[in-house]
N, C-alpha and C positions, 0 to 999 in steps of 0.2 A: 257756505262760501263767503265768509266775512273774515276780516283780518284777525279779530280776537273773539272767537266763539266762546261764550260764557253765559252765566246767569247774572243779570244785572239788577240792582235796586233802582226803582224809579224814584226820581225826585221831582223835577219840573218837566220831564219828558212826557209829551202827550201824543206825538205822531210817530209814524214809521220812520220818518227822516231823523227824528231825534234819537230813536233807539239805534238805528244803523250807525249814527254818529258815535254812540257809546262803544260799538263794536269795531270801530276803526274804518267803516265803510265796506262796500262790496268788492270782492276780488274780481279780476278780469275773467276768471274761469267760471263765474256764476251764470246759471241759466235763468234769466229774468222772466222768461215766458211762463214759468210755473213756480210760484212762491206760495207756500202753505203757511197758514196761521191757525194753530190749534188754540181754541178759546174755551175757557171754563165759565159757564153761566152759573153764578153763585146759587147754590142750593137747588139747581135744576138739572143741568146737563152739560156735556162737552160738545162743541161744534167745531167744524173745520171750514176755513175760508180759503179760497184759492184766488190768487192775484196774478195778473199778467202785467208785468212792469216793463215789457220790451218797448223800445222807442216807437215801433211801428204799430203798436196796439191802439186802436181808436177808442177803446173802452177802458183803457188803463187809468186807474185813479192816480192822482198825484200823490207822491210819497208824503207830501206835507199835509194832505187832507185825510189820510187813513189813520183813524184814532186807535191808539194802543190801550189795552186794558190790563189791569193787574192779573198776572198768571199766564199771559199769552206766551206761546212758544212759536217762534218764527223759524221756518226751515227754508233756506235758500239752497237749491240743488246745483250740482256742477253740470256743465255742459257735457255732451257725449265725449268719451275719451278718444274715439276714433275720428279720423278726418274723412269726410265723405268723398273727397277728391284725392284718393290715395290708392296706390298699387303696392301690394306686398310681394316681396321676392324672398323665397326660401330655398333651402337645400344645398346642392353641390355647386355653389357659386362663391365668387371671391368676396363680394360685398352684399350679404343678405340684409334686408331691412325694408323700410318704407320709401316709396318714390312718389313724386308728385304726378298726378294724372292730368292730361289735357285731352281735349276732344280729338277723336280719330287716332289715338296713340296705338302703336304696334309693339310687339315683343322686342324687336330689334332696337327700339329706342332706349330700353333699359339694359339689354344685353347686346351691345354693339358688335362684339366679336368674341372669339374663344378666349381672349385675354381676360374677360369678365367671368369666366367659368373655370372651376378647378379642373385639374387634369383628369382625363378619362371619364367624361360624363356618359350617361346613357344616350347614345347617338339618336335613337329613333323613337324615344318616348319622353315627353314632358307633359305636365298637366296644369290646367288653370282651374282653380276652384272659384266659381262665380256665384255671387249672391243675387238671386233674381227677385225683383220687386213684384208685387207689393209686400210680400211676406218674407222676402230675403231668403227664399228656399235655395239651398246650395245645389249646384250641379257641377259636373266635372267635364271639362273640354280638353281632350288630349291633342297633342301636336307632335310633329316630327322635328326634333331640334336640329338635326343635320340639314334638313331641307330649308329650315328657316334661316340658318346661318349662311347658306349658300345664296339664297334669293330672298331679299327683304320683302318682295311683294308676296311671297308665300307665307310670311310670318303672320300669326294670328293677331287680330285686333283685340285691344284690351278695353275693359269697361271699369268704371269706378268700383273700388273695393275688391277687385280681382286679386287672388293670391296665386302667383306663378311659382310652381315647384319644379326644380331641376334635380334629376337623380344621377347618382354615380352608376357606372356600368355594373359595379359589384353589388348594387341593390337587386339586380336581376340575374346574376350569375355568380358562381362560387369565386371567391378570391383565390388567385393562383397561389398554391402552396406546394412545398416539397417536404417530404418526411425523410429524416435521416436517422437510422437506427444502427446500433452496434457500437463499435469502438471509436466513438467521438466523445468529446468532453461534455456536451449537453445534447443528448439525443432528444428528438422531438419533431414537431411539425412547424415549419416556418413560412411566413408570407414572402412572396417574391414579386418582382415586377412582371413576371411572365417570361423572362429571358434569362433564367438562372442556368449556369453551366454546372458541370460536375464539381469543379473546383469551388465555385461560389457556394454550393450546397454544403460542402465540407466546412468551409469557414463560417457559414451561418450557424453551424452546430458547434462552434468553438474550436474546430480543428481536431486532429486525430489524437488519440491517447497513445501512450508509449507502447501499448500492447497491440496496436493495430497492424494488420498484415497489409503490406503495400502491393500485393499481387492483384488478384482479381477481386472485384466487388460486384454485387448484383443490383440491377435496376429492375423494379417491378412496375409495370405500366398498365394502366387501364385506359383503353381508348374510348372515344366519344360514343362509339356504337356498342359499347358494353363488352367488347372482347378484351382480353388481357394477354400479356406476354412478359417474358423475363429474358434478360440478356446480360452478359458479363462484360465488364469494362476493366481496363487497366488503370487502377487507382494511382499507382506510382507515376505512370506516364502522364496522367492528367495533372497531377500536382506539380510535375516538373515542366509544364508548359507545352506538352505535345498536343497540338490542336486536334489531331485525329482521335486522341483519347479523351480530351476534355469536351465531351459531347454536351449538347444543349438539352436540358431536361424540360419535360412538359409538365404542366400543372397536374398535381395529384400523383406524380412519380414518387416512388419509395426507394431510397438508396440504402442498401445494407452493407455495412463494412465489417469484416470478420476480424476475429482475434488471430494472432499468429499461431500456427498449428503447434509450435513448440511449447506454447503456453496453454493451449487447450488440452493437450496430452503431453505434459512435460517429460523429458527424458530423465529417468530415475534409475538408481540401483538400490538394492535392499540388502541389509545384513541382519541376520537373526542369530539367536542363541547367546553364547557366553561372551558378550562384549558389554561395555559400560552403558552404551546408549543404542540398543538395537532399533532399527527403523529404516525408513526410506530417505535417501539422500540424492541431491541433484547430480545428474551424470555429466561429467566433463570428458572431452574427447581424449585427454591424456591420462585418464584415471586408471590406476592399477589396484590390485588386491590390497597392497600395503596402504595405499592412500585411503581406501574405504575403511580399513580397520582403524587407522588413526582418526579418521573423521568420526567414528563411532566411539571414541574414547579409549580405545585399546582393549586388549584381552583381559578378562576377569581371571581370578585365580582358579576358577572352576573350568576354564577352557581347556580342551584337549589340544595340546600344542603339536600333535603329530600330523593329523590330516584335517582339512576343512573341505566342505562340499560346495562346489560352485555349479549352480543350475543355470543354463543358458537357453533362451527361447529365440531361435534364429528368425523365424517368420511364421505368419499364420498358416496353419495347415501342416507345418513340419514338426516332428517330434522334438521335445526338449533334449538338450545334451547335459550329461552329468560329468563334471570334471573334478579331479582330486587335486587339492593344493597342499603341498607339504609346508606347514607353518614352521616346522623345525628348520628346514632348509632355508626358508625365507628369513628367519631370524639370524641365520648364519651368513647372510649376505648373498645367497644364491639368487641372482637376478632372473634366472630362467623360471623360477617358481613364482615370480611376481607378475602374474598374468595380466595383460591388459583387459579391462572390463568393457562390456558393451551395454547399451541401454537395455534395461529390463533384467539384467543379471541378478541372481539371488545367491548371496554367499552365506552359508550356514556354518557357524562356529559351534562345534559339538562340545558336549559336556564330558568331563572325566567320568569314567564308569564308577558308580557307587558314591558320587559326590553328595547326593542328598542325604545319605546315611552318615556322612561324616559329621560328628558333633551331636549325634542323636543321644538322648539321655532318657532314663526312666527313674521314677521316684519310688523308693521302698520305705514304707512307714509301718509303725506298729511293733508287733512282737517279733523282731529280729534282733540279732546281736548288735548290728551297726546300721541303724536307719540312716539313709542318706539318698542323694541323687547320684546315680551312677551312669557314666557314659557307656554306650553299648556299641558293639560291632555289628555290621550287617548280618542278620540271621541269628544273633545270639539268643539263647533260650532262657526260659524262666529259671531252670535249675542252676545255670551258671551265675545269674545275678544273685540268687539266694545264697549260693556258696560264697560269693564275694562279699555279701552282707554278713557273713559269719554264721549263717543258718538260723534256725528258729530258736527263740528263747524258751525257757521252761514253761512259761504261761501261754505260749502261742497255741492258737486253734486253727491249724491249716485247713481243716474242713470248711471253715467259714471265711477263708481268705477271699478278698474282693479285688479283682483286676479290672481297672477302669480304662477305657480306650476312647480317644477323641473321636475317631471315625464312627464308632458304635453309638456314642452319645449324639452325634449329629443326625444319624439315621433314626434313632429313637425319637429325637425331637421332631423330626419331620413326620414320623408316623403318629406321634402324639397330637400334633396340630391337625392332621387329617382326621383323626378320630374325634377330636373336639368339634370339628366342623360337621362331621356326620351326626354327632349327638345333638348339635344345635338344629340341624335339619330335621331330625326325628322329633325334636321338641315342637317345631312348627307344625309337623304333621299331627302330632298328638293333640296339640292345642286346637286344631281345626276339627277334631272328631266331634260327632254329635253327642248330646247328653239326653238321649230319649227317655231313659228310665234311671232309677236309682243306682242300679248296678253299673251301668255305663258311666254315670257321673263319678262313682266311687273309683272305678278302674282308671278313668282319665286323671282324677286328682292324684291317685297313688303314683301313676306313671310320671306325671309332671314333677312330683316331689322327688322321685328317684333321679330324674334328669337333672334337676337343680343340684342335688347332693353330689351326683357324679361329676358334674362340671366343677364344683368347688373342690372336690377331691383331686381331680386331674390338674387343676390349677396350682394346688399346694404341693404337688409331688413332681419336682423336676426330674427328667431322666438323668441317670448317672453314667450311662454307657458301660454297664457291667458285662464282662466276658465270663461265661461260666467255665470254671476250671475245677479239676478233680485231682487234688494233691493230698499228700499225707506228710506226717512229720519226718519220715525217713525219705530224704530226697533221692537216695539211691534206688528206691523201689519204683519210682516213676521217671527217673532221668532217662532221656533219649527214647521215651515212649511217646505215643500220640498225646498224652497229657502234658508233656513238656513242650508247651507252645512257644514259638518265636515271639520276641517282644518287638515293639515298634516305638518310634519317637513319641515321647509324651505320655507313654503308659504310666499308670500309677498302681502300685500293689499295696494293699492295706491288709496286714495280718492282725486280726483281733485277739483279745484274750478270750479264753474259753468261757462261754456263758454257762449259766446253770439252770436256765429256764427254757420252756417252750411257750411261744405266744399263741393265744387263741383269739381271733378277731372275728367281727361280723355279727351275724344273727344268732348269738348265744345269750343266755340270761346274764352271764357275768364275764364279758370279754376281759381277759387278764393274762398275766404271765404265770405259768404253773411250773413248779420245780420239776426239772427233768428227771425221769426215772428210766433206767435201762430196760429196753424191751417193750415199753408201753406203746400202744398203738394210738392213732389219731382219735379213734372212738373213745378210748379211755380219757384222753385230754379233754375231749368235748364234754364228757360226763362230769369232769372236774370243774368245768366252766358253767355248770348248771344245765347243760343240754341245749338243744335247739329251740328257738322261739317258734311260734306258729307261722311266722312269715319266712322262715328259713327255707332255702332251696337245697335240700339234702343231696339231691343228685348232682349239684354243681359244686360241692365242697372240694377244695383243692389244698394241697400242701406245698409250701415254698421251702425247699431245703436251704440250709445255711450256705451251701455252695452255689446257690442261685438257680438250680434246676427246679422244675415245677412238676408235681404229680397231680394229675387230674383224671377223673373218670372219663372225661371227654376224649382224652388222647393218650390213654395209658399204653397203647401199642407202640407209640413213637417216643415216649418219654424215657427217663432213666429208671422208672419204676413201672413194672407191669402188674396190674391187679387193681383192686379197689383202694383208693387213697385212705379210706377210713381204717383199713386194716394194716396200713404201713407202719412199721416200727420207726418212731421218731428219735431224733438225736437233739442234744442241746443246740439252740439257735434256730431250730426249725419253727415254722409258723403255719398254723392251721387257719384257713380263711373260709368262713361260711357266708356265701352271698345271700342276698334277699331275693325272694321270688319276684320275677318280673310279671306284671299283670298281662294277661292275654288280650291283646288289642288287635282287632282285625286290620290287616293292611300295614302293620308296623312291625319291623324286624328289630324290636327293641331288646329282646332277650339276649341275642348274640352280641350286640354292641355293648350292653351293660356288663356282660361277663368279661369281654375283652378289656374294658376300662378297669374293671375290678382287679384283674390280674396285673395290669401295668402299675396301678397305684399300690397294690399290695407288695409287689417286688421292691419298690422304692422304700416302703415302710419297713420291710423285713431287713434291709441293709441298715436302716437307722437303728433298729433294735439291737443288732449285734455289734454296732460301731457307735456307742454312745459318745 
């Protein structure tokens, strides 16, 4: 507590008076009763000297007689920051702070009236925090503020260092609020003065939205005893100033304002079918059938202009009505057909019969006289399109003709994906099998290798959507028979050149193409390919005919060929497939899955062989 605290170099200064002079003198806030001097005894120790420089000290040394040594540190402490004769006022008052204390002082001398207190204080509770000597232990003395304000003699007496705390009534009870929900601009909970009316609450929430219903609103009220109730109010009357409707809300009331019913469930009409923009449209009271058609962009070329179907739903629980609207009469200006609509009506504009088949086309490629894309009529058959294409060329091989259809390809793709998922599931099961001995380990390893090879084969052979057909070079022989199938939009017919080989694939010693010879069986072609390998599954051998049919010993009773496929006489373009034996693993149905995958993949490969 000096004017210029610092470290000073001694010159001729010898006493405390001299040193304090260097520092500009002692400040008025200095406590002279306790001054400390820290002193260093050279090469020995540090010591502490305490001085009492107060004027009333009888033992205080004179400032001029206390000798200063080199290295002394002089600490002059401040006096206490608080005033011993002070009263502190805090809380819900107009002028909080420190007040001067005098003997016998009462509360009403610092709070003379309610003008010194903020609005709505806690009427029956205030407190005085008192510091009790000698250790200044705090204690709390409570008082009734309202009683003290009415009668000064009842006001509590104060003591030095007392802290008087005045509270707001809302420190002890909830602040009055009202909640406004629904169709207002700012839904939420708002503080009120405790005297908010219905209209006040609406404007606290920013006013109504444009979609608010001005009829009834609901007030939810929770009473002090815990009971609750709900009642309806006339919102429009309250906002228009009707005192009976503009009720006084209580704290914690919740006001719910609804959306207009026409917006909650708007009135609509619907138009479906052959219009430019089918869908739902807002219903207007003067709306007619022609208005709805125009709103939907008008009729499409595919629309049936004879009759339209109007479905009307009168009311809940009553059956719907079906009305017929003559669009032809409507176009001719017959106002009687322009029926007035009602909310919920559904107008269906029907399609011209056979419209989807208009513009349908098929593609004919390969060995025909005039390959091209041909438009077809509904139900037109294969023989008709071949005749329009000029018939087969001299090099054509009708037995190997391939008809590809979009719907079949989509179905095959779906089945192929399902089969791939089944194969992956079986792989997980196989991989989890134990390897207790050498045979189990070998069987498991073989099965996993087959699974991986099958997955690669399935991924590399996309479905083509082939429809099996049985035709010959003389169209008249099968025209208008079950073999003369109707064509569909997007069909593609490929007529290959006559091949000269039969393919042998799978588990033979030399998978290859073998020159076709008349009357030779599958057994003969297998012998020409070196015969079966030790891992070949002889019982599962199957033949894929060039026309797409399959001969298998597993289903010879339902195929195009009855009997053993190994004894079947083959023709050019046919393919013999010898599958690999599937290892017998307990709990795994791998054999059937692998054979199915082998057939699907081989069918796609067979098509590639005869259509290079």
